[in-house]
C-alpha positions as a printed Julia matrix, in Angstrom:
423×3 Matrix{Float64}:
   0.0     0.0     0.0
   1.26    3.48   -0.81
   2.47    5.57    2.09
   1.31    8.83    0.46
  -0.75   11.18    2.62
  -4.23   11.81    1.22
  -4.71   15.07   -0.67
  -8.44   14.77   -0.03
 -10.84   12.16    1.39
 -14.6    11.62    1.17
 -16.89    9.23    3.09
 -18.94    6.97    0.84
 -19.6     3.37   -0.18
 -17.97    0.91   -2.59
 -19.71   -1.87   -4.54
 -18.11   -5.29   -4.0
 -18.93   -7.23   -7.15
 -18.03  -10.61   -5.7
 -20.36  -10.22   -2.74
 -23.02   -8.17   -4.6
 -23.15   -5.64   -1.79
 -22.11   -2.09   -0.84
 -19.43   -1.48    1.8
 -19.13    1.81    3.72
 -15.72    3.45    3.97
 -13.53    6.35    2.84
 -12.39    7.23   -0.67
  -8.94    8.88   -0.63
  -6.91   10.65   -3.3
  -3.11   10.76   -2.91
  -0.32   12.03   -5.13
  -0.31    8.88   -7.24
  -3.11    6.6    -6.01
  -6.86    6.32   -5.59
  -7.85    4.19   -2.61
 -11.02    3.04   -0.84
 -10.69    1.71    2.73
 -13.52   -0.08    4.53
 -14.66    1.59    7.76
 -15.41   -1.81    9.35
 -12.54   -4.1     8.41
 -10.04   -1.26    7.68
  -9.05   -3.22    4.56
  -8.26   -1.6     1.24
 -11.07   -2.64   -1.12
  -9.73   -0.62   -4.06
  -6.18    0.61   -4.55
  -4.82    1.61   -7.97
  -2.69    4.28   -9.62
  -4.08    7.4   -11.28
  -2.08    6.54  -14.39
  -4.13    3.31  -14.74
  -7.44    5.15  -14.9
  -9.08    5.06  -18.34
 -12.3     6.98  -17.61
 -14.19    8.75  -14.8
 -17.96    9.12  -15.16
 -21.09    9.96  -13.17
 -23.63    7.16  -13.65
 -26.7     5.64  -12.0
 -27.02    2.2   -10.45
 -30.31    0.49  -11.36
 -31.37    3.86  -12.86
 -31.99    5.22   -9.36
 -28.84    5.3    -7.25
 -26.4     8.06   -8.28
 -22.83    6.8    -8.39
 -19.35    7.71   -9.57
 -17.57    5.1   -11.7
 -13.86    4.76  -12.41
 -12.7     2.51  -15.25
  -9.26    0.97  -14.65
  -6.95   -0.64  -17.19
  -7.99   -4.2   -17.92
 -11.66   -3.14  -18.16
 -12.04   -3.18  -14.36
 -14.87   -0.87  -13.28
 -15.15    0.53   -9.75
 -18.47    1.87   -8.4
 -18.59    4.52   -5.64
 -21.83    5.77   -4.1
 -23.22    7.85   -1.2
 -20.27   10.24   -1.55
 -20.27   13.29    0.74
 -20.72   16.2     0.27
 -21.87   15.04   -3.21
 -20.57   13.09   -6.18
 -20.17   16.22   -8.37
 -17.54   17.62   -6.01
 -15.68   14.3    -5.92
 -15.85   14.03   -9.7
 -14.46   17.56  -10.19
 -11.47   16.92   -7.9
 -10.65   13.44   -9.25
 -11.04   14.53  -12.86
  -8.76   17.55  -12.31
  -5.88   15.6   -10.74
  -6.24   12.72  -13.21
  -6.22   15.06  -16.22
  -3.27   17.1   -14.91
  -1.33   13.9   -14.27
  -1.94   12.72  -17.83
  -0.93   16.11  -19.27
   2.15   16.42  -17.06
   5.41   15.81  -18.93
   6.7    13.87  -15.9
   3.69   11.55  -15.72
   4.27    7.81  -15.62
   4.2     5.88  -18.87
   1.43    3.34  -18.98
   2.52   -0.24  -18.92
   6.09    0.74  -18.05
   5.91    2.13  -14.54
   9.47    2.22  -13.28
  11.55    4.4   -11.04
  13.18    7.37  -12.86
  16.94    7.38  -13.18
  19.17    9.49  -10.93
  19.9    11.78  -13.85
  16.21   12.39  -14.47
  15.64   13.08  -10.78
  18.46   15.64  -10.84
  16.98   17.25  -13.95
  13.58   17.49  -12.26
  15.16   19.11   -9.2
  17.07   21.64  -11.33
  13.92   22.35  -13.36
  12.01   23.1   -10.15
  14.79   25.42   -8.98
  14.79   27.14  -12.36
  11.02   27.73  -12.24
  11.3    29.17   -8.74
  14.17   31.46   -9.79
  12.14   32.62  -12.81
   9.18   33.42  -10.54
  11.52   35.29   -8.2
  12.88   37.21  -11.18
   9.36   38.29  -12.17
   8.69   39.56   -8.65
  12.08   41.31   -8.65
  11.29   42.92  -11.99
   7.97   44.19  -10.64
   9.78   45.59   -7.6
  12.17   47.39   -9.94
   9.22   48.89  -11.82
   7.82   50.16   -8.53
  11.17   51.78   -7.71
  11.23   53.42  -11.16
   7.7    54.77  -10.61
   8.8    56.13   -7.24
  11.76   57.86   -8.92
   9.42   59.45  -11.46
   7.16   60.59   -8.64
  10.09   62.15   -6.77
  11.27   63.88   -9.94
   7.79   65.36  -10.34
   7.87   66.46   -6.69
  11.25   68.14   -7.28
   9.86   69.89  -10.35
   6.78   71.07   -8.46
   8.94   72.29   -5.6
  11.01   74.27   -8.09
   7.87   75.91   -9.41
   6.71   76.61   -5.86
  10.07   78.22   -5.07
   9.77   80.54   -8.08
   6.19   81.46   -7.15
   7.12   82.2    -3.59
  10.0    84.33   -4.81
   7.56   86.32   -6.99
   5.17   86.75   -4.07
   7.92   87.86   -1.75
   9.06   90.59   -4.24
   6.22   90.98   -6.8
   6.95   93.03   -9.93
   4.52   95.75  -10.95
   2.54   94.53  -13.98
  -0.74   96.36  -14.76
  -1.66   94.51  -17.99
  -3.55   91.24  -17.7
  -2.11   88.2   -15.96
   1.34   88.22  -14.54
   3.87   86.21  -16.59
   4.53   83.8   -13.75
   0.78   83.09  -13.56
   0.69   82.06  -17.21
   3.76   79.87  -16.75
   2.19   78.3   -13.66
  -0.99   77.33  -15.53
   0.98   75.88  -18.45
   3.22   73.86  -16.11
   0.17   72.66  -14.15
  -1.41   71.34  -17.35
   1.84   69.62  -18.35
   2.11   68.05  -14.89
  -1.49   66.83  -15.05
  -0.89   65.19  -18.44
   2.31   63.58  -17.2
   0.53   62.3   -14.07
  -2.28   60.82  -16.18
   0.22   59.06  -18.44
   2.17   57.71  -15.44
  -1.07   56.52  -13.83
  -2.05   54.69  -17.03
   1.38   53.06  -17.23
   1.18   51.95  -13.6
  -2.32   50.59  -14.18
  -1.15   48.47  -17.12
   1.79   47.04  -15.15
  -0.4    46.28  -12.13
  -2.53   43.89  -14.19
   0.34   41.72  -15.42
  -0.21   38.0   -14.74
   2.71   36.37  -12.91
   1.34   32.82  -12.85
  -1.94   31.15  -13.85
  -2.91   27.58  -12.91
  -6.04   25.42  -13.4
  -7.73   24.59  -10.12
 -10.88   23.31   -8.46
 -12.29   26.28   -6.51
 -14.96   26.75   -3.88
 -16.25   29.73   -1.94
 -16.21   28.53    1.64
 -16.24   24.79    2.32
 -15.94   21.59    0.31
 -19.58   21.4    -0.76
 -19.24   23.44   -3.95
 -15.88   22.64   -5.55
 -16.01   23.52   -9.26
 -13.41   23.64  -12.06
 -11.8    27.03  -12.6
  -8.43   28.72  -12.4
  -6.36   30.92  -10.11
  -4.41   33.91  -11.4
  -1.67   35.6    -9.38
  -1.25   39.16  -10.68
   1.18   41.88   -9.69
  -1.46   43.71   -7.64
  -4.13   41.09   -6.94
  -5.24   37.46   -6.87
  -8.15   36.48   -9.11
 -10.6    33.55   -9.08
 -12.09   32.65  -12.48
 -14.35   29.9   -13.79
 -13.72   27.6   -16.77
 -14.99   30.33  -19.14
 -12.45   32.82  -17.72
 -15.27   34.83  -16.14
 -14.15   36.67  -13.02
 -15.66   35.2    -9.83
 -13.72   37.3    -7.31
 -10.67   39.51   -7.12
  -8.57   39.83   -3.96
  -6.6    43.05   -4.09
  -3.11   42.59   -2.7
  -3.83   44.66    0.44
  -7.17   42.88    0.98
  -5.69   39.39    1.49
  -5.55   38.77    5.24
  -4.56   35.09    5.3
  -3.36   32.33    2.98
  -3.47   28.93    4.7
  -1.5    26.13    3.02
  -3.08   22.78    3.93
  -0.98   20.71    1.52
   1.22   21.33   -1.53
  -2.0    21.08   -3.56
  -4.58   22.87   -1.36
  -4.8    26.44   -0.03
  -7.48   28.8     1.29
  -7.43   32.57    0.8
  -9.34   34.73    3.29
 -10.37   38.37    3.48
 -11.72   39.38    6.9
 -14.42   41.94    7.65
 -15.89   43.47   10.78
 -19.65   43.09   11.07
 -20.11   40.78    8.07
 -18.94   37.32    6.97
 -15.41   36.79    5.69
 -14.74   36.06    2.03
 -12.89   32.75    1.8
 -11.98   30.72   -1.29
 -10.49   27.22   -1.35
  -8.19   26.11   -4.18
  -7.23   22.52   -5.07
  -4.75   22.15   -7.92
  -2.19   19.64   -9.1
  -0.02   22.62  -10.17
  -0.31   24.48   -6.87
   3.45   24.08   -6.1
   4.14   26.35   -9.1
   2.06   29.13   -7.54
   3.17   28.67   -3.92
   6.62   30.12   -4.56
   5.06   33.27   -6.03
   2.52   33.56   -3.21
   5.3    33.3    -0.64
   7.12   36.18   -2.35
   4.02   38.32   -2.88
   2.31   37.92    0.5
   5.19   36.86    2.79
   3.91   36.94    6.41
   0.3    36.34    5.34
   1.15   32.78    4.2
   0.6    30.24    6.98
   1.63   26.57    6.69
  -0.64   24.29    8.71
   0.27   21.13   10.6
  -1.39   19.14    7.81
   1.13   20.6     5.35
   4.02   19.68    7.66
   2.79   16.07    7.92
   2.26   15.95    4.16
   5.8    17.14    3.37
   7.31   14.84    6.0
   5.8    11.75    4.35
   8.07   10.36    1.6
   6.76    9.53   -1.82
   6.19    5.87   -2.46
   8.32    4.32   -5.17
   6.55    3.98   -8.54
   7.93    0.46   -8.77
   5.87   -0.68   -5.76
   3.32   -3.25   -6.84
  -0.11   -3.63   -5.33
  -0.32   -5.97   -2.39
   3.46   -6.08   -1.87
   4.52   -5.93    1.74
   7.21   -3.58    3.02
   9.7    -6.42    3.58
   9.15   -7.74    0.06
   9.72   -4.26   -1.33
  12.95   -3.85    0.61
  14.12   -7.3    -0.49
  13.42   -6.53   -4.12
  15.21   -3.18   -3.82
  18.26   -4.88   -2.35
  18.19   -7.47   -5.12
  18.1    -4.68   -7.7
  21.04   -2.78   -6.22
  23.41   -5.49   -5.0
  25.58   -7.89   -7.01
  27.12  -11.17   -5.86
  30.78  -11.01   -4.87
  31.79  -13.5    -7.57
  30.08  -13.43  -10.94
  31.07  -15.97  -13.6
  31.98  -14.46  -16.96
  29.05  -14.38  -19.36
  26.42  -15.02  -16.69
  25.41  -11.44  -15.89
  21.67  -11.05  -15.96
  19.96   -8.18  -17.72
  19.09   -6.6   -14.38
  22.71   -6.72  -13.22
  23.86   -5.13  -16.47
  21.45   -2.27  -15.83
  22.93   -1.81  -12.36
  26.44   -1.62  -13.81
  25.37    1.19  -16.15
  26.11    4.77  -15.02
  23.32    6.44  -13.01
  23.54    9.58  -15.22
  23.73    9.16  -18.99
  25.71   11.41  -21.33
  22.53   13.03  -22.68
  21.25   13.71  -19.17
  24.6    15.2   -18.18
  24.51   17.5   -21.21
  20.95   18.57  -20.38
  21.97   19.22  -16.78
  24.9    21.33  -17.99
  22.62   23.49  -20.13
  20.1    23.92  -17.32
  22.85   24.87  -14.86
  24.15   27.46  -17.33
  20.64   28.91  -17.55
  20.45   28.97  -13.76
  23.77   30.8   -13.65
  22.57   33.4   -16.16
  19.33   33.91  -14.21
  21.28   34.32  -10.98
  23.64   36.85  -12.58
  20.7    38.84  -13.97
  19.05   38.81  -10.55
  22.3    40.0    -8.95
  22.59   42.84  -11.49
  18.99   43.9   -10.87
  19.52   43.82   -7.1
  22.62   46.03   -7.41
  20.67   48.47   -9.57
  17.84   48.56   -7.07
  20.32   49.21   -4.24
  21.58   52.26   -6.14
  18.01   53.41   -6.77
  17.23   53.04   -3.07
  20.18   55.28   -2.2
  18.97   57.9    -4.69
  15.42   57.6    -3.34
  16.62   58.15    0.21
  18.64   61.26   -0.65
  15.87   62.66   -2.9
  13.26   62.14   -0.2
  15.41   63.93    2.39
  16.02   66.82    0.01
  12.31   67.08   -0.87
  11.37   67.06    2.84
  13.79   69.91    3.55
  12.48   71.97    0.61
   8.86   71.43    1.68
   9.62   72.58    5.23
  11.47   75.64    3.92
   8.65   76.61    1.55
   6.09   76.07    4.33
   7.93   78.57    6.52
   8.05   81.09    3.66
   4.3    80.72    3.05
   3.58   81.28    6.73
   5.58   84.5     6.64
   3.59   85.67    3.6
   0.31   85.0     5.38
């Protein structure tokens, strides 16, 4: 039996074809398996891999009893009924994880389920690190844009303070001008119009950058509990977090400052909450097979608002079961087989090496995998260098921002004193 922790579980019943009866128990979905355990005997009545599933459907038993059926390879059909909260929710979750597993480039090949090589495991680890560094780079780029906008705002403040200084100088020693408007008044109006146009353009530019999508993943979403999980998607934007349905229609938008809590229940399940005083909170639950891709961005975007629950800790602490484990194999048998696959006899007669032993003698990382790892590491190096360059630039901008802010504060205080004297 797989040692994976369940991503989600539902109480229900399972039809035992040999006994022509229904057995109550719990249907559980793990990273790789679908399992039904009897509540009475605690035995596993159904236990098979997601990669072996051929079809998931909602059907009726005897045209009356609503059930969920799962067709396994070998034309083996499993019937599940009395599912709580309802079979539609269970169908949406199972169908999402099954589909994402089939579409995943790292999914298991049917009929040839075997443990990936060490080289492939290293490539997967480097690929995950590369994705996380790319997400970090996007957040860093957005932070740089914010610094640039702040610099533009400070430059506008400096310009306005220069105009204010000239105006105060005119008021302190006004020239005699009897014809129409004073020249400085005309210049002030023209500069005010130019500043308004510049502010409008800057606001439009900031608005366009605020709606950039950092990451978008398909998910099963629900407002509140588990009773209404439906297919949809989650979008993490620069300034907000959006919930959309399968037709890309907006269901809800959490502005960045409105998110009060993000609870991570497992690498595949989170809840986002916005609290209110005097009315119910707005809370959305997300279940997604691609949630790990979004978690790194959420940690960067919301930092202290992300809370990892004890369920997540238990989930991460549980090791993945080996894909080579066969159904019904005991732990001792699995360890014995593993030892047989990795150990060779001390004396092997020439010409009597088995095919399995030849595979063991082969290098754990092939030449092609080593070349792919080299290219990926070079990309990681380039990304890290670009991030370092951007960080150095932002440090310089921060120094300029600090000095500009101090100078603007001093000028504002000086002009305030001059205005008080004029009054």
